[in-house]
C-alpha angles and dihedrals in degrees: 000000000000145000121215127206104213093196097053100025088233123153123207108189139169137195117226131173090237140001125253145105096304098055091042092050090050091051092049090048090052092049097043093048092054125083134280089026097050092063098034118116091220136011120185121213129185127219119185121215094017100191126189095263089055093057086085087060091054091050092048094048096045089048092052095041110031091187092055119093122182115208130191123233120191115255092246093054096070089123086070090059112082094197087064088056089050091050090050091053091045091052094048099041105033111017106031095088093066099205105130123146091212143333091281089059090051092049091050091052093048093050092044090053090049091052091047092051093048093055098062108005123131126199117268111261109236100182097120103130135194088256090055089052092048090050092049093048091049090053090050092049091050094050 
């Protein structure tokens, strides 16, 4: 699991034996107790596939961290979620050659990649406008 700061291109990830409320709560506690998030008025988090049983998680987290707000993105809008882009890069550059001796070796590689990304990463540039799309489509039509 990981959290991604879109303004600093910083990843805060953790390795847990399984997913669930406890590891997610621990990750949120780690993020929300670290600056600049601890003193922020509002921090937005995204949880995909937010089903009814998980609404209790939202209530618990927003109660523990008043500045934290979990929002729901539709499943088919994962391209809007920059952590999904990070996980895609992680899979292709660090995990794709599946040659791990054990799960500890995999965890070591994942955390090493995270540290590498945090040293020189820059935020994704999301300045692609409707005009840019129209220009691109016009070029395709002319080709």
